N, CA, C and O atoms as a GROMACS GRO file, in nm:
protein
  168
    1MET      N    1  -0.315   0.385  -1.691
    1MET     CA    2  -0.280   0.504  -1.615
    1MET      C    3  -0.283   0.623  -1.711
    1MET      O    4  -0.320   0.734  -1.672
    2GLN      N    5  -0.246   0.602  -1.836
    2GLN     CA    6  -0.247   0.716  -1.928
    2GLN      C    7  -0.390   0.765  -1.951
    2GLN      O    8  -0.414   0.885  -1.957
    3LYS      N    9  -0.484   0.674  -1.962
    3LYS     CA   10  -0.624   0.712  -1.982
    3LYS      C   11  -0.676   0.785  -1.855
    3LYS      O   12  -0.744   0.887  -1.865
    4LEU      N   13  -0.641   0.733  -1.740
    4LEU     CA   14  -0.681   0.803  -1.615
    4LEU      C   15  -0.627   0.943  -1.611
    4LEU      O   16  -0.699   1.035  -1.576
    5ALA      N   17  -0.500   0.962  -1.646
    5ALA     CA   18  -0.442   1.092  -1.646
    5ALA      C   19  -0.510   1.186  -1.747
    5ALA      O   20  -0.532   1.303  -1.719
    6LYS      N   21  -0.543   1.132  -1.864
    6LYS     CA   22  -0.609   1.209  -1.968
    6LYS      C   23  -0.748   1.251  -1.922
    6LYS      O   24  -0.787   1.367  -1.937
    7ASP      N   25  -0.822   1.156  -1.866
    7ASP     CA   26  -0.962   1.181  -1.834
    7ASP      C   27  -0.973   1.269  -1.705
    7ASP      O   28  -1.077   1.331  -1.682
    8HIS      N   29  -0.870   1.273  -1.625
    8HIS     CA   30  -0.876   1.347  -1.502
    8HIS      C   31  -0.752   1.432  -1.486
    8HIS      O   32  -0.674   1.414  -1.392
    9SER      N   33  -0.733   1.526  -1.578
    9SER     CA   34  -0.613   1.607  -1.581
    9SER      C   35  -0.605   1.700  -1.459
    9SER      O   36  -0.499   1.754  -1.429
   10ASP      N   37  -0.717   1.719  -1.389
   10ASP     CA   38  -0.713   1.804  -1.267
   10ASP      C   39  -0.658   1.737  -1.147
   10ASP      O   40  -0.637   1.801  -1.044
   11PHE      N   41  -0.631   1.601  -1.156
   11PHE     CA   42  -0.569   1.529  -1.044
   11PHE      C   43  -0.422   1.525  -1.062
   11PHE      O   44  -0.372   1.522  -1.175
   12ASN      N   45  -0.349   1.524  -0.951
   12ASN     CA   46  -0.205   1.513  -0.953
   12ASN      C   47  -0.170   1.379  -0.882
   12ASN      O   48  -0.188   1.366  -0.761
   13VAL      N   49  -0.122   1.286  -0.957
   13VAL     CA   50  -0.090   1.155  -0.904
   13VAL      C   51   0.055   1.124  -0.924
   13VAL      O   52   0.109   1.148  -1.032
   14THR      N   53   0.122   1.069  -0.820
   14THR     CA   54   0.258   1.034  -0.829
   14THR      C   55   0.268   0.883  -0.796
   14THR      O   56   0.216   0.840  -0.693
   15VAL      N   57   0.330   0.805  -0.880
   15VAL     CA   58   0.350   0.666  -0.862
   15VAL      C   59   0.493   0.638  -0.823
   15VAL      O   60   0.585   0.678  -0.894
   16ARG      N   61   0.512   0.570  -0.714
   16ARG     CA   62   0.651   0.545  -0.667
   16ARG      C   63   0.665   0.397  -0.629
   16ARG      O   64   0.572   0.334  -0.580
   17TRP      N   65   0.780   0.348  -0.653
   17TRP     CA   66   0.810   0.207  -0.610
   17TRP      C   67   0.851   0.215  -0.464
   17TRP      O   68   0.929   0.301  -0.422
   18VAL      N   69   0.794   0.120  -0.385
   18VAL     CA   70   0.826   0.107  -0.244
   18VAL      C   71   0.880  -0.026  -0.221
   18VAL      O   72   0.817  -0.124  -0.260
   19PRO      N   73   0.995  -0.038  -0.159
   19PRO     CA   74   1.050  -0.171  -0.134
   19PRO      C   75   0.962  -0.255  -0.041
   19PRO      O   76   0.887  -0.201   0.040
   20GLY      N   77   0.974  -0.384  -0.053
   20GLY     CA   78   0.899  -0.475   0.037
   20GLY      C   79   0.947  -0.465   0.177
   20GLY      O   80   1.049  -0.402   0.205
   21HIS      N   81   0.872  -0.527   0.266
   21HIS     CA   82   0.911  -0.520   0.409
   21HIS      C   83   0.999  -0.635   0.453
   21HIS      O   84   1.033  -0.645   0.571
   22GLY      N   85   1.036  -0.722   0.360
   22GLY     CA   86   1.124  -0.833   0.395
   22GLY      C   87   1.256  -0.784   0.455
   22GLY      O   88   1.320  -0.692   0.404
   23GLY      N   89   1.292  -0.848   0.561
   23GLY     CA   90   1.420  -0.815   0.628
   23GLY      C   91   1.410  -0.697   0.724
   23GLY      O   92   1.510  -0.656   0.782
   24ILE      N   93   1.287  -0.640   0.741
   24ILE     CA   94   1.273  -0.528   0.831
   24ILE      C   95   1.248  -0.584   0.971
   24ILE      O   96   1.152  -0.659   0.992
   25ARG      N   97   1.333  -0.550   1.066
   25ARG     CA   98   1.320  -0.600   1.202
   25ARG      C   99   1.186  -0.564   1.264
   25ARG      O  100   1.148  -0.447   1.262
   26GLY      N  101   1.115  -0.658   1.317
   26GLY     CA  102   0.986  -0.634   1.383
   26GLY      C  103   0.868  -0.638   1.289
   26GLY      O  104   0.754  -0.626   1.335
   27ASN      N  105   0.889  -0.655   1.161
   27ASN     CA  106   0.781  -0.652   1.063
   27ASN      C  107   0.685  -0.769   1.087
   27ASN      O  108   0.564  -0.747   1.086
   28GLU      N  109   0.733  -0.888   1.107
   28GLU     CA  110   0.645  -1.003   1.127
   28GLU      C  111   0.558  -0.985   1.250
   28GLU      O  112   0.440  -1.017   1.247
   29GLU      N  113   0.617  -0.934   1.360
   29GLU     CA  114   0.541  -0.915   1.483
   29GLU      C  115   0.436  -0.806   1.461
   29GLU      O  116   0.322  -0.820   1.508
   30ALA      N  117   0.470  -0.702   1.393
   30ALA     CA  118   0.371  -0.596   1.363
   30ALA      C  119   0.257  -0.649   1.280
   30ALA      O  120   0.142  -0.615   1.305
   31ASP      N  121   0.287  -0.732   1.182
   31ASP     CA  122   0.187  -0.791   1.095
   31ASP      C  123   0.089  -0.878   1.177
   31ASP      O  124  -0.033  -0.869   1.162
   32LYS      N  125   0.147  -0.960   1.263
   32LYS     CA  126   0.065  -1.045   1.347
   32LYS      C  127  -0.027  -0.964   1.439
   32LYS      O  128  -0.145  -0.995   1.453
   33ALA      N  129   0.031  -0.860   1.503
   33ALA     CA  130  -0.050  -0.774   1.587
   33ALA      C  131  -0.162  -0.704   1.508
   33ALA      O  132  -0.276  -0.695   1.555
   34GLY      N  133  -0.130  -0.656   1.393
   34GLY     CA  134  -0.229  -0.591   1.308
   34GLY      C  135  -0.343  -0.682   1.269
   34GLY      O  136  -0.458  -0.640   1.264
   35CYS      N  137  -0.310  -0.806   1.241
   35CYS     CA  138  -0.415  -0.905   1.202
   35CYS      C  139  -0.507  -0.935   1.314
   35CYS      O  140  -0.622  -0.970   1.290
   36LEU      N  141  -0.464  -0.923   1.438
   36LEU     CA  142  -0.549  -0.948   1.554
   36LEU      C  143  -0.664  -0.846   1.559
   36LEU      O  144  -0.775  -0.877   1.602
   37TRP      N  145  -0.636  -0.726   1.515
   37TRP     CA  146  -0.733  -0.617   1.524
   37TRP      C  147  -0.807  -0.584   1.400
   37TRP      O  148  -0.915  -0.525   1.406
   38ALA      N  149  -0.754  -0.620   1.288
   38ALA     CA  150  -0.817  -0.589   1.159
   38ALA      C  151  -0.930  -0.685   1.130
   38ALA      O  152  -0.917  -0.804   1.158
   39PRO      N  153  -1.041  -0.637   1.072
   39PRO     CA  154  -1.149  -0.726   1.030
   39PRO      C  155  -1.104  -0.816   0.921
   39PRO      O  156  -1.019  -0.774   0.842
   40PRO      N  157  -1.152  -0.935   0.908
   40PRO     CA  158  -1.116  -1.023   0.797
   40PRO      C  159  -1.154  -0.968   0.662
   40PRO      O  160  -1.259  -0.907   0.646
   41ALA      N  161  -1.068  -0.989   0.566
   41ALA     CA  162  -1.098  -0.940   0.430
   41ALA      C  163  -1.208  -1.026   0.367
   41ALA      O  164  -1.213  -1.147   0.388
   42SER      N  165  -1.293  -0.964   0.292
   42SER     CA  166  -1.402  -1.038   0.230
   42SER      C  167  -1.380  -1.055   0.083
   42SER      O  168  -1.462  -1.115   0.014
   0.00000   0.00000   0.00000
């Protein structure tokens, strides 16, 4: 990341930690619904 920042000083990038979705009500159902419409990963 340091090299990227050095080589591209004109970019502004912020890295943040985002908690997982475990324990979020409705997350499993949303994931299943999304998988029905998303193309398979290759």
